[in-house]
N, C-alpha and C positions, 0 to 999 in steps of 0.2 A: 865780084865773088864772094863770093858768102864765107863768112868770117869763121868757119871753123871748116872750109871747102878742104875735104879729104883728110881730115884728122881723124885716125879711129880711137876710141873711147869705149873701153871698157866699164857697164853698169853691172852693181853687184849686187843692186836689190832683187828680194826676191820677187816671183815671175810674175805676179798680181801686180807688184807695184812699180814696176820697170819700165811699161810705155810709155806714161805719160812726158815722164822725162827724157827715153829716147825717142818722144815724136820731137821735142822742142828741141833737142839737137840736129837729127838728119835736119829740120828746119832751115837749121844755121849752117849746114854742109857737112856735119857731121858724119861718118861714118860707125854706126854705130854694133859692138861687141856684147851681144843681151846674155850677160854670165852670169845668172842667178848666184850665189854661194848657200842659200838657206831655202829650205823650204815649209812652205807649211801646212799645217796638218790639222785636222781638229783633233780634238784629244781623244785618250784611248779610251778611255770611259764617259762616251757622250752621257748616257743617261742620269750619269751623277750631278752632271751642269744640270737640265733638265730636271730632277730633281730639287734643285734650291727651290725654283718657284716660290713657293711657298714661305719661303723665307726675306726674299727682298723686301716686303717691307717693314722688317724689324730694321734696318739700316738707317743711316740719316745720310749717309752719302755715299755713290759708288765712283769708283776712280779710273778709268779705261786708259792702259798702257800705250797703245796704238789704236791703230785702224784695224786692226786684225785681230784685236783685242773686239771690237766695237764690234766686227763684220762675226766673227763666231760666237760671242755673248747672244748677238741678237737669233742668229739661228737657231740655236737652242732655248732662246729664253726671246719671245717675241715681243714687242714693243706695249702690245696692250697687256702684259703681265706684269709692268714695271709700274708700281704706284705712283701719283700724280708726287706723293710727298717726297720719295729719293731723290734729293738732291744728285747730278751728274756732274763729276770732272776729267777733261783732257789732260795729257801731257805736251801738246800742242796742236797747232792747227789744222793739221793734217786731221786729228781723231777729234778736235770737235766740228768739224765739219760733217764727218761719217756718224756720228752722234744725231747731228742737225738733221742731218738725210732720213733720220730712224725717228724724226718726232721732235727729239728732245731739245729743249727749249732753256735758253740761260744755262747753257754751258759753262762752268769754269774754268778757265784756261788761260796760262799765263801770257803777258806780251810780249816774251823775249827766252831766250833760252833753253826752254824746251827739254829739261831735266827736270828729274826726282826733285834738286836744289833749285829749281825754278817754282818749284807746285808748291814744295816745304815756306818758300818765302812768301806764299798767297796770305792775303789776311783769313782765308777761308780754313786755313789749313795752321793758325798761328794758335797757339798753346787752349788759352779761352778759347778758343771755337771748336776746337777736336776734341776737348778731356772730356770725360763722360760718355764720349758719341761713338756710335757703332759706324764702324766704317770696309765699304767690301773693296780690294782692288784685285781689278778682272785682270790679266794677263798671260802669256805662254808657259812653260814648264821654264822652271829658273829661274834665272833674271836676277836684278839686284834688289837688295834687299833693302837699302837703305830709308825707302817713302816707310813700308812698314817697319821698320825698327824706329822712325822718327820717329812717327805717328803713336807706339805705344809708350814711348818716353815721353811723349804729351798728353798722355794720360787714354790717347784713347785706345779701343776694343777693334781688333782690325782680323779680317778675314780675307784668305787669299782665296781667290777663283780660280785655277786652273785652265781656258777656255780654247786653248790650242797648243801645238806643238812646233816646235823650231827644230830642225835639222839638217844636218849636212846635204846641200845638193851634188851631185854628181857633179865632176870636172875631167872638162875632156883637156888633162895636160897635157900631153903630145904636140894638139893643135895651137893650146897657151901659151907654151914656150917655142915654139916653134916662131908663131908671129912677135914675140922677141926678137927672138935672135936673128931674122929678115929686117928688125929695125921699124913694123907694119907700127907698132901698139904704141900709139902718143900718151896713152893716160890711161890709171883707173880712178873709178867711184865707187867709195866705202862709204854706205849711212849704218854700221852696226859694227859694233869691236868682235861682235861672234863672228863675223863674217868672213874677219882677218884670220882669225884662228884656224878657221874652216878650210880656207885656201891656205894657210902656210903649213896645216898636217898634207892638206891633197900633196901639195908640191915637195914634202918632205925637204932633201938638203938642195934642193934646186929654188927655195922659199927667198933665202937673202939674197943671192940672184938678180930673183923679178922686181922685189921691194926697194932694192937698190939702184936700180935705173930706169925707172920711172918717176914721171910725175902721180904721185899721190892724193887724191883730193879727199878728205875729212870732215863731214858735218859737224863734229864735234870733238873736243880738246879731248876726250876718250879713246877716240876712234885713231886720232893721232899717235897717241903714247902706244897702242897695241900696235900699228906700223912700225913705229922706232922701236920696240921688244922685237920687230922680225927684221930686222935690217932700213927699212924703211929711211931714206934720207933727204928730200926733195917732198917735203909734204905739203900740202896748201889747205889752211884751216878756210875751208867754206862758212857762210851764211847758210843757215837753216833751210829746207826747203828749196824745191827746184831754183826760185829763183836766186837763191844762192850759188849750189852749185853751176847752173849758167853764167852768171856773173866773174865767178872765178875759173872758169874754162875758158870764157872770152877774152880774161885778162892774160892769163897765162900763156894761150895755143891760138887765140883770134890772130887774126892780118887787120891791117891797119886799113 
C-alpha cells in the first residue's frame, strides 16, 4: 500500500505553484485538497514596470524574492532588456531555477535557509561588497523590509520594484470546516505566513479550532510562529522545498 494512502492533505500555495507538490503526494497515495490561500496577480500599474527598462543598466545587482517575481518581472521586462553586466540573485533554489530558465547564468543564491537572513550572510551581500552599489529588489506588494533596510545600513543604494500583487484567495469555509468535523482532513501545509493570516481571517472565530486540531506543516520558523499565534499546537517544521515537505509528511503520516 502507498505510504500516504487515503490521507487528505491540504496544500495552500498559490494556484500556479501547487501542482508539482500535489502530484508528488498523489503518487504517494495521498488525497490532496488544493486550497490556494493567496492569489498572484499582475501589478496594478504594469506600465510603471515596463518604464523601468531604460534604468536597468544603472544597477549593479538585481535580487528576486520569489519565482513569482521572476515570472511577472520577465513578462514585463523581457530577458533581452537586461544588461549582461547586471548580476542577479535569488532567495532560494526555486527562484534561481526560474531565472536560469529565462537565460540568466551565475545566479547568486544561498545554499540553505532561503530567506533574507541567509541572503545577507552571502559574501556578495557583505558590507564591503554592497557599499556604494546600486541594488534593485524585485518583489510583490508589501513584504518584509529586512533585506532592503539591511543593505541600506551597509551603504547600498536600494530601490524596490513591485512587479506582482498578492491578495487573499476566496476560501470555501463551510467545506473546509465540514472536512474537519468529519475527521477527513489529515494535515495542512503552509509555505507563507501571509497565507496563515488570510486563512485565519476567512475562518474568523473558527480559526483557533481548526489550527489546534490538525498537524500543521510549515517550511520556515516564521510560518510556524504565525501558526502558533493563531492557535496551532501540533506544528511540524519542514526543510524547504517539495523534498522537505514530502519527507516531513511521510515521517508524520506515512505507513510503515
